[in-house]
N, C-alpha and C positions, 0 to 999 in steps of 0.2 A: 443448514439447520437440516437433520435427519437426510442429508445429500439432494434436499431440494430448494434451497436457497438459490433465488435465482436476483441478482442485480448488476449493476455496473459499476466498475471503478473508474471514476474520472480522474484525469490527470490533475495536478496541483501546482501553482507557479509558487515559488518561495525566492522574495525578492526578484533577482535578475536570473534565476535558475528554475528549472522545470521538473517534476517529477511526473514520467508517462508511466501511466500504469501497465502497458504493454512489455515495459522491461521489468515487471514484478517477477520474482522468483518465490515460490513456498520454501519454505526452508524446514518447518516441520507442522504435523497436524496430532491434536491431542483430542479426543472427545468432540467439544463442541467449539474448538479454537483453531485456530490456523496461524501461524509465524511467517510474515512476508516480508523479504526485503526489497526495497526501492532504490534503485540506482539514480543518482541526482544528475539532472543533464545542463551543463552552463550554457550560456547563450551561444558560444561560438564551438560546441560540439557537434561533430557531426552526428546523424541518427544512431551509427553503429556503437558508439563509444562514449557513454557519460563518464565523464572526469569527475563530478561533484562530490564523491562520497557515496554513503549508501544511508538511507532511514532503515532502521528495522523495527516493525511493528507487530503485537499480536491482536487479531481480531479473535471477537467471540460473539457468542450468540447470549442475548440477555433474557429472552423468553419472548420479545416482542420486536428486536431490532438487532442490527448488528453494533456492538460497540468495540472501542480500540482500547488497548493499553499498552503500556511500555514508555519509556523515558523520551521518545520520540513520536509519541502517538499525536500531538497537536500539530504537528507537521503532516503527517501522513493524510492521503485521502481517505475518504469514507465512502463506503458503497451508496449507491443510489437505487433504489427498490421502486 
């Protein structure tokens, strides 16, 4: 938010797979939103090479907090402030 939002993006467990925020990549930015993709790591993947597909989500500023949208938003991690 105004280049001042500070938070931590935690990882998230999806069944036997994991989303690690350090593997996230910013795809695009527009105004008060940013689109990010998160590679999914399966239990037997080495740290370098997630093989479980990718979740795409757009984060946006609600005026009070960060929200998430997109078809896979429920699976994506939310920032902790």
